[in-house]
C-alpha positions in Angstrom: 8.8 25.8 -22.2 7.9 29.2 -20.9 10.3 31.4 -20.1 10.2 31.6 -16.8 10.4 27.8 -16.8 13.9 27.5 -18.4 15.2 30.2 -16.3 14.0 28.4 -12.6 15.6 25.5 -14.0 18.8 27.2 -15.0 18.6 28.2 -11.3 17.6 25.1 -9.4 18.3 22.1 -11.8 21.1 19.9 -10.5 21.6 18.4 -14.3 21.9 22.0 -15.6 24.3 23.0 -12.6 26.6 19.7 -13.0 26.7 21.1 -16.7 28.2 24.0 -15.7 30.5 23.1 -13.4 33.9 23.8 -13.4 34.7 19.9 -13.1 31.7 18.3 -15.1 34.0 16.5 -17.1 35.7 14.6 -14.2 32.2 14.3 -12.7 30.5 13.4 -15.9 33.6 10.8 -16.8 33.9 9.3 -13.2 30.2 8.7 -12.5 29.4 7.9 -15.6 32.1 5.0 -15.5 30.8 3.6 -12.6 27.2 4.2 -12.3 25.6 4.0 -16.6 28.7 2.1 -18.3 28.8 -0.8 -15.7 25.2 -0.6 -14.8 26.4 -0.5 -11.5 24.0 0.7 -8.1 25.0 1.9 -4.6 28.7 1.5 -3.6 29.9 1.9 0.0 32.6 5.1 0.6 35.5 3.0 1.0 35.2 1.3 -2.3 34.1 4.1 -4.3 36.7 6.5 -2.8 39.3 3.8 -3.9 38.2 3.7 -7.5 38.1 7.7 -7.9 41.9 7.8 -6.9 42.8 5.5 -9.5 40.5 7.4 -11.6 42.1 10.6 -10.7 45.7 9.1 -10.8 44.9 8.1 -15.1 43.4 11.0 -15.5 46.2 13.0 -14.2 49.1 10.8 -16.2 50.9 12.8 -18.6 48.7 16.1 -17.6 51.0 19.2 -17.1 50.8 20.3 -12.9 48.2 23.0 -13.8 46.2 20.7 -15.3 45.8 17.9 -13.0 42.7 17.1 -11.3 44.1 17.2 -7.1 42.4 17.2 -3.8 40.9 13.9 -1.7 38.8 11.2 -2.9 36.2 11.7 -0.4 35.8 15.5 -0.1 34.9 15.1 -4.2 32.1 13.0 -3.0 31.2 15.0 -0.3 30.5 17.7 -2.4 28.9 15.6 -5.0 26.8 14.5 -2.6 25.8 18.1 -0.9 22.5 19.7 -1.1 23.7 22.2 -3.5 24.9 19.6 -5.9 22.7 16.6 -6.0 24.5 14.2 -7.9 24.7 11.3 -5.5 22.6 10.3 -3.1 24.3 9.7 0.4 22.5 7.1 3.0 23.2 4.4 5.1 21.7 1.0 4.1 19.4 -0.7 6.2 21.6 -2.6 9.1 25.2 -1.2 8.0 27.2 2.0 9.0 29.1 2.4 6.3 27.9 5.7 4.1 26.3 4.5 0.7 26.4 6.7 -2.9 24.6 6.1 -5.7 23.5 8.2 -8.5 20.5 10.5 -8.9 18.3 11.3 -11.9 19.5 14.8 -12.0 23.1 13.1 -12.8 21.4 10.4 -15.5 19.8 13.2 -17.3 22.9 15.2 -17.6 25.1 12.4 -18.6 22.5 11.2 -21.2 22.7 14.6 -22.6 26.2 15.1 -22.9 25.9 11.3 -24.5 24.0 12.5 -27.0 26.4 15.1 -28.6 28.5 12.0 -29.7 28.9 11.8 -33.6 27.2 8.5 -34.1 28.7 6.4 -36.7 25.5 5.7 -38.2 21.6 6.9 -37.6 19.4 4.0 -38.3 15.9 4.9 -38.7 14.2 1.6 -40.0 14.0 0.0 -36.7 12.6 3.3 -35.0 10.2 3.7 -38.0 8.9 0.2 -37.6 8.3 1.0 -33.9 6.7 4.0 -34.1 4.2 2.2 -36.6 3.9 -1.0 -33.9 3.1 1.8 -31.1 0.7 3.3 -33.1 -1.3 0.1 -34.0 -0.9 -0.8 -30.5 -3.2 2.3 -29.5 -5.7 2.6 -32.4 -6.7 -1.0 -32.1 -6.9 -1.2 -28.4 -8.8 1.4 -27.8 -11.2 -0.3 -30.6 -14.5 -1.8 -29.2 -15.9 -2.8 -32.0 -16.2 -6.6 -32.5 -15.9 -6.8 -35.9 -13.0 -4.5 -36.6 -11.1 -6.8 -34.2 -11.6 -9.7 -36.0 -10.9 -8.6 -38.9 -7.8 -7.7 -37.5 -7.0 -11.0 -36.4 -7.9 -13.3 -39.4 -5.8 -10.2 -41.4 -2.8 -11.3 -39.3 -3.6 -14.6 -39.4 -3.6 -14.6 -43.5 -0.4 -13.1 -43.1 1.3 -15.7 -40.8 -0.3 -18.2 -42.8 1.4 -16.5 -46.1 4.6 -16.0 -44.1 4.4 -20.1 -42.9 3.8 -21.1 -46.8 6.8 -18.4 -48.2 9.5 -20.5 -45.3 8.2 -23.9 -46.4 9.0 -23.1 -49.8 12.6 -21.9 -48.9 11.2 -17.9 -49.6 12.8 -15.8 -46.8 14.8 -13.1 -46.2 17.8 -13.3 -43.7 18.0 -9.5 -41.8 21.4 -8.3 -42.8 23.9 -6.8 -40.7 23.5 -3.1 -41.4 19.6 -3.7 -39.9 20.9 -6.3 -36.8 23.4 -3.3 -36.2 20.6 -0.7 -36.1 18.1 -2.6 -33.9 20.8 -3.7 -31.4 21.4 -0.3 -31.4 18.5 1.2 -30.4 17.9 -1.8 -28.0 21.1 -0.8 -26.2 20.5 2.5 -25.5 16.2 2.0 -24.9 18.2 -0.8 -22.1 19.8 2.3 -20.5 17.4 4.6 -20.6 15.0 2.2 -18.4 17.6 1.5 -16.0 17.9 5.3 -15.7 14.0 5.6 -15.0 14.0 3.5 -12.4 16.6 5.8 -10.5 13.5 8.1 -11.4 10.6 6.1 -9.5 13.0 5.2 -6.8 13.4 8.9 -6.2 9.8 9.2 -6.4 9.0 7.2 -4.1 11.9 8.1 -1.7 10.2 11.8 -1.8 6.9 10.1 -0.1 8.8 7.8 2.5 11.1 11.7 3.7 7.4 13.2 3.2 6.4 11.0 5.9 9.0 10.9 7.9 9.0 14.5 8.5 4.7 14.4 8.7 5.2 11.9 11.7 7.9 13.6 13.1 5.9 17.0 13.3 2.4 15.5 13.3 0.1 16.6 17.1 -3.1 15.5 15.9 -5.0 12.6 15.7 -3.3 9.5 14.5 -6.4 8.4 12.3 -6.3 11.8 10.1 -2.3 11.6 9.9 -2.7 7.9 8.8 -5.5 8.6 6.0 -3.1 11.8 4.8 -0.1 9.4 4.1 -2.3 6.4 3.1 -4.0 8.9 0.1 -0.4 9.9 -0.9 0.3 5.9 -1.3 -2.2 5.2 -3.2 -2.2 8.1 -5.3 1.6 7.2 -6.6 0.4 4.0 -6.9 -2.7 4.7 -9.0 -0.6 6.6 -11.0 0.1 6.5 -14.4 4.1 5.9 -13.8 3.4 3.7 -10.6 0.9 1.3 -12.5 3.5 0.9 -15.5 5.7 0.3 -13.0 3.8 -2.5 -11.0 3.2 -4.2 -14.5 6.8 -3.9 -15.3 7.5 -5.7 -12.1 5.0 -8.6 -12.8 6.4 -8.8 -16.2 9.9 -9.5 -14.7 8.7 -11.8 -12.2 7.6 -14.3 -14.4 9.8 -17.2 -15.1 9.0 -17.7 -18.8 9.7 -14.3 -19.4 12.9 -14.2 -17.7 13.8 -17.7 -19.6 12.8 -16.0 -22.9 15.0 -13.0 -22.3 17.9 -15.1 -20.9 17.7 -17.0 -24.4 17.2 -13.9 -26.7 19.8 -11.9 -25.5 22.3 -14.9 -25.5 21.5 -15.7 -29.4 22.0 -11.8 -29.9 26.0 -11.9 -28.4 26.6 -14.8 -30.5 25.7 -13.2 -33.6 28.8 -12.7 -36.0 27.6 -9.4 -37.2 27.1 -7.2 -34.1 30.2 -6.0 -32.1 27.5 -6.8 -28.9 28.5 -5.1 -25.8 29.0 -7.7 -23.1 27.0 -5.9 -20.5 24.3 -6.5 -22.4 24.4 -10.1 -21.6 22.7 -9.6 -18.1 20.6 -6.3 -18.6 17.9 -8.5 -17.9 19.2 -8.8 -14.4 20.3 -5.3 -13.7 16.7 -4.1 -14.3 15.3 -6.6 -11.7 17.8 -5.6 -9.2 17.1 -2.2 -10.1 12.9 -3.0 -9.5 13.9 -4.7 -6.5 15.4 -1.5 -5.0 12.6 0.5 -5.7 10.3 -2.3 -4.0 12.7 -1.6 -1.0 11.9 1.8 -1.0 8.3 1.1 -0.7 8.1 -1.4 1.8 10.5 1.2 3.9 7.2 3.6 3.7 4.5 0.6 5.0 7.1 0.0 7.4 6.6 3.9 8.4 3.2 3.3 9.2 3.7 0.3 11.2 6.2 1.8 13.3 4.1 5.1 13.7 1.1 2.9 15.0 3.5 1.1 17.4 5.0 4.2 18.9 1.8 5.7 19.2 0.2 2.8 21.2 3.3 3.0 23.1 2.8 6.5 24.0 -0.8 6.0 24.9 0.3 2.9 26.8 2.5 4.8 28.7 0.2 7.9 29.8 -2.2 5.3 30.8 0.3 4.1 33.4 0.9 7.6 34.5 -2.7 8.4 35.2 -2.9 4.7 37.2 -0.2 5.5 39.4 -0.9 9.1 39.9 -4.8 8.0 41.3 -2.6 5.3 43.4 -0.1 7.7 45.4 -3.1 10.2 45.8 -5.2 7.2 47.7 -2.2 6.4 49.9 -1.4 9.9 50.5 -5.3 10.4 51.6 -5.0 6.8 53.6 -2.0 7.8 55.7 -3.3 11.4 56.4 -7.3 11.7 55.7 -8.2 15.6 56.0 -9.8 16.2 59.5 -12.9 18.3 58.4 -13.7 16.6 55.1 -13.9 17.5 51.8 -15.3 20.8 50.7 -17.4 20.9 47.4 -18.5 24.2 46.1 -21.6 25.1 45.6 -23.5 27.4 43.2 -26.8 27.8 45.4 -28.0 26.4 49.1 -30.8 23.5 48.1 -34.2 24.5 49.9 -36.4 21.1 50.7 -39.7 22.0 52.6 -41.8 19.8 54.6 -45.1 19.9 52.0 -43.0 18.8 49.4 -42.5 15.5 50.5 -45.5 13.2 49.0 -48.1 11.9 51.2 -48.3 8.4 52.1 -49.9 5.9 49.6 -51.5 2.1 50.0 -50.4 0.2 47.4 -53.3 -2.6 46.3 -52.2 -6.0 46.9 -50.6 -8.3 44.0 -52.7 -11.3 43.5 -50.7 -14.6 42.5 -52.7 -17.6 40.3 -50.7 -20.6 40.5 -53.6 -22.7 39.2 -51.7 -21.4 36.0 -49.8 -24.1 34.2 -47.1 -24.1 32.1 -45.6 -26.4 29.6 -41.8 -27.1 28.5 -41.6 -26.1 24.8 -39.2 -28.3 22.6 -36.5 -26.5 21.3 -34.5 -28.1 18.3 -31.0 -28.4 19.2 -30.1 -30.0 15.6 -28.5 -26.6 14.2 -26.1 -26.1 17.5 -24.5 -29.5 16.4 -24.3 -28.6 12.9 -21.8 -25.2 12.5 -19.2 -25.7 9.6 -15.7 -24.5 11.1 -13.6 -23.4 8.6 -10.0 -23.5 9.8 -8.1 -20.7 8.5 -4.6 -22.0 9.6 -5.1 -24.7 7.1 -6.1 -22.0 4.3 -3.3 -19.6 4.6 -1.1 -22.5 4.7 -2.4 -23.7 0.9 -1.8 -20.3 -0.3 1.4 -20.3 0.7 2.6 -23.5 -0.7 0.8 -22.5 -4.5 2.3 -18.8 -4.5 6.1 -18.4 -3.9 6.8 -14.6 -2.2 6.6 -11.9 -4.1 4.0 -13.0 -6.5 1.0 -13.1 -7.3 -2.1 -15.8 -8.4 -6.1 -16.2 -8.8 -7.7 -17.5 -6.2 -9.9 -19.4 -8.9 -6.7 -21.5 -10.0 -5.4 -22.3 -6.3 -9.1 -23.9 -5.7 -8.8 -26.3 -9.0 -5.8 -26.9 -6.7 -7.4 -27.5 -3.4 -11.1 -27.9 -4.2 -13.6 -26.2 -1.7 -14.6 -28.8 1.3 -16.7 -26.3 3.2 -18.8 -24.9 1.0 -19.4 -21.1 0.6 -18.1 -20.4 4.4 -14.7 -21.7 3.2 -14.8 -19.5 0.1 -15.5 -16.5 2.5 -12.5 -17.6 4.9 -10.0 -17.5 1.9 -11.4 -13.7 1.1 -11.2 -12.6 4.2 -7.9 -13.6 5.1 -5.6 -10.9 6.9 -2.1 -12.7 7.7 0.4 -10.2 7.4 2.5 -11.7 3.8 -1.5 -12.4 2.5 -3.5 -10.8 0.4 -6.7 -10.3 -0.9 -8.3 -8.6 -3.8 -11.2 -8.4 -5.8 -12.0 -7.1 -9.4 -15.6 -6.3 -9.6 -14.7 -5.7 -13.4 -14.3 -9.5 -13.8 -16.3 -12.6 -13.0 -15.4 -16.0 -12.5 -17.4 -19.5 -11.8 -15.9 -21.7 -8.8 -17.3 -25.0 -8.5 -18.9 -26.0 -4.0 -19.5 -29.3 -3.2 -21.9 -29.0 0.1 -25.2 -30.9 1.4 -26.6 -29.4 -1.7 -24.5 -31.0 -3.8 -22.1 -30.3 -6.6 -23.1 -26.2 -7.7 -21.4 -23.6 -9.6 -21.1 -19.7 -8.2 -20.2 -16.6 -10.0 -18.2 -14.3 -8.0 -15.6 -11.4 -9.1 -12.4 -12.2 -10.0 -10.2 -12.8 -6.7 -6.0 -12.3 -7.2 -4.2 -13.4 -3.9 -0.6 -12.0 -3.8 2.2 -12.7 -1.2 4.5 -10.5 0.0 
């Protein structure tokens, strides 16, 4: 880093300010125990103040009067959540009147650095080396587009798995020792806590976007189309960034029922290992991940609500303006009816219009029109069968079928849904699926992948190719 960047961080970074604060041990000790060590989320002011009061009482026990921590717990919370500090986030949850507090990413960074200063009983390197090597394999082989190389790698893996199976069948296998288990468990625990801290940072980024959208809406005086374009562009940029794509993939992973069951089973079996002094809080860490991810998704939904509220307010303002204009016209009409002007209306003209007599055209006799009634016109026969063969697609039925298959806050492939509900109205029904515009349903097309779909209509059963479509439900 450049010297100027370090100097700027020292002046503005909330994490750096916390490390230099006089009461840094109190802040790190209490907030770390409340939000980090216990994997806790936002808490009400009354509950958090009570915990801080108990923490201060326990911290002051046995200390000299000059060394004791004094002050009001609520005063501490207000000081820590002030803009100059930035270690706590103070907010009102939707529908609640009680102030809530939550730790900020800046505090997470400071607390993580302080905890890294502790002397570890053992430093494990084997598990990290295996993890690094595995990451290198994924990058190298994942970026390789050579088909032959991939096939050779898969054959090599199959040979290694078959050799391992043969060794296990012969009773020749090694059981991981206690040192290796403890090393890997330590690496898992630290990574799990870092993941929760990452969620807070992602949530803070989305919250900054939401705050920026509110500021733009409050101060915007131009066309609403331009504002919506700017807001949607910012939202799309974050969603398509590396951070947004990674968060979405992680959230989809957590929504998988099979993955949840696998994580629960693995964590339960790890807790039962005698070689480990397992932390009981790690037993439900995957639920903490889900809660943190859901809080982030709630922030994203609030951003969408800002767009909707902005449009509704603009429509209300425009309708109100139209009504005011109509009332002004009605009032002016009533005034003219009750007191009409005696001299008429005065209209300003730029010049006097002059019309000379000879400018008028002379009389021109038009020739008489001849009508021949002897021509007979036949009645053309029209084919009306097309009027009775129209295909009407029931969009309500299609939406109900999608809601039956796709649970809330999840997604599914349209091709899999069509296997459960075959197309009855041919291509028209397929187009109806793609054109659904319900609030909780959305259909996205992936032009890079193609799927085959079977259609039954008057032409018989046939198969058509279409881009892969994904149905998402909010």
